[in-house]
C-alpha positions, 0 to 999 in steps of 0.5 A, spaced: 500 500 499 502 506 498 502 513 500 502 519 497 507 523 497 507 530 501 509 536 497 516 539 497 516 546 499 523 549 497 526 552 503 525 560 503 532 564 504 532 569 509 533 574 504 527 572 500 523 573 507 527 579 509 525 582 502 517 580 502 516 581 510 518 588 508 514 589 501 508 587 505 509 592 510 510 597 504 504 596 502 501 596 508 503 603 510 500 605 504 493 602 507 494 605 514 497 613 512 491 613 507 486 611 513 490 616 518 488 621 513 481 620 513 480 619 520 483 625 522 480 629 516 473 626 518 473 628 526 476 635 525 471 636 519 464 634 524 464 640 527 464 644 522 459 641 518 454 643 521 456 650 523 453 656 521 455 663 521 454 664 529 459 659 530 464 661 525 466 668 522 469 665 516 461 663 513 456 667 510 451 662 511 453 655 513 458 650 511 455 647 505 454 654 502 461 656 503 464 650 500 459 649 494 463 656 490 470 652 493 469 646 489 466 649 482 472 654 483 476 647 483 473 642 478 472 648 473 480 650 473 483 643 473 478 642 467 479 648 464 487 645 465 486 638 462 482 641 457 488 645 454 494 639 456 491 634 454 492 634 446 498 639 447 501 633 452 499 627 447 502 631 441 509 631 445 509 624 446 507 622 439 512 627 437 518 625 442 516 616 441 515 616 432 517 623 429 523 626 432 530 623 431 534 619 437 538 624 439 533 630 439 528 626 442 533 623 448 534 631 449 526 633 449 525 628 454 529 630 458 528 637 458 520 635 459 522 630 466 527 637 467 520 642 467 517 638 472 522 639 477 520 646 477 517 648 483 510 651 483 511 657 487 515 659 480 510 657 476 506 663 480 511 668 479 511 667 472 504 668 471 504 673 475 510 677 472 509 674 465 503 671 463 498 675 466 501 681 462 502 679 456 495 675 456 491 681 458 490 685 450 488 678 448 482 677 453 481 684 450 481 682 444 477 676 446 472 681 449 471 685 444 470 681 438 467 675 441 463 678 447 457 675 445 460 667 446 458 666 454 465 664 456 468 671 453 463 676 456 466 682 458 467 686 462 475 684 460 479 684 467 484 689 467 491 685 470 490 678 467 489 674 472 483 670 471 481 663 471 483 661 464 491 665 467 490 660 471 488 654 468 494 656 463 499 656 469 496 649 471 496 646 464 503 649 463 505 645 470 501 638 468 503 637 461 510 634 463 507 629 468 501 627 463 507 627 456 511 622 460 507 617 462 504 618 454 511 617 451 512 612 455 506 608 453 507 609 446 514 607 446 511 600 448 507 599 442 509 591 440 513 593 434 510 588 430 503 592 430 506 597 428 509 594 422 503 591 420 499 597 420 505 600 415 506 593 411 497 593 410 498 601 407 497 605 412 501 611 413 505 614 419 498 618 421 494 612 420 498 607 423 498 611 430 492 612 429 489 604 428 496 601 433 499 606 437 493 611 440 488 604 441 494 601 445 495 607 449 488 609 450 490 606 458 496 609 459 493 617 457 487 616 461 492 615 467 496 620 464 490 625 464 487 623 472 495 624 474 495 631 471 488 632 473 489 630 481 496 635 480 491 640 477 485 639 483 490 640 488 495 645 486 496 651 492 501 656 491 501 658 483 492 658 483 493 663 490 499 667 486 496 667 480 487 668 481 484 673 483 478 671 486 471 673 488 469 666 490 464 667 485 459 662 481 461 664 473 463 660 468 465 667 464 473 667 463 476 672 462 472 678 468 475 680 474 470 676 477 472 670 479 471 663 483 476 660 488 479 653 488 479 649 495 487 648 496 488 656 494 483 658 499 485 653 504 492 657 503 490 664 503 485 663 509 489 659 514 495 663 517 489 667 520 483 662 522 482 660 529 477 657 532 472 652 529 474 657 522 480 652 522 475 646 522 471 649 517 478 649 513 479 642 515 472 640 512 473 643 504 480 639 504 475 633 506 471 635 500 477 636 496 480 629 499 473 625 497 473 629 489 480 627 487 478 620 491 472 620 486 475 622 479 481 616 480 476 611 482 471 613 475 479 613 471 480 606 474 473 603 472 475 606 464 481 603 464 478 597 467 472 597 461 477 599 456 483 593 458 482 590 451 487 596 449 492 595 453 496 590 451 497 584 456 491 580 452 
């Protein structure tokens, strides 16, 4: 009578055990940190969620009336920045990966990576000192000639420090992020797919449209979400460039502009006291939720388009 042989387990070396435990610990710390931040925001926000003008001087009526325009300004500025930056970033990434000579492509890639390391304060100074004065005549022309369109309705801002200027600064800040990720994704396109498209008589642009862009679509979405997250949470550049009044308006060129959550916290926190601090922390909780929701939606979109990832 024979008995089944017991499975032989390979003995794990000490180095493997240390690395495995370290990886598990590092991954767990991400969840612990996220939970700690969420817990802090929720606990500190509870007094502000039901506060009114009598409780906090920073409020005009209640918390929700206070945070509503800030959410609008945050999403509006980030959406404008993404709308401007995404096509430019994809164009730069395609040029570097498929059109530029190898030596020029390496130089451009290095420059793009360096641009991502520029501090936001520098972008803010550039926006105030260079961009805003430069675009103000353009804004005047747009109001004079396209003022019938609601987005370009007047009166025009005399300083150029509008929501559109802030969006342009944010777009410049997120272009390196989107470009770098998109470039790496485009370079991972299987060569056989590209050669097959060219062998069937496709032009280079048709090859990019039928082989490269479908393969890189999940990567483009991920890059866009990372850029959007940077734009949603940007503080100093927006606080320095935007002349905010807290209004809810879609007009891009006037001196009446919405504010963003991050910029409002930076500008208001030094003078906040008592429950006003809780109100500002509560707005940070709202920004945390908005950012989390944006990333969740992006993950859902990428999961739906998994067939284009090249993994199958």
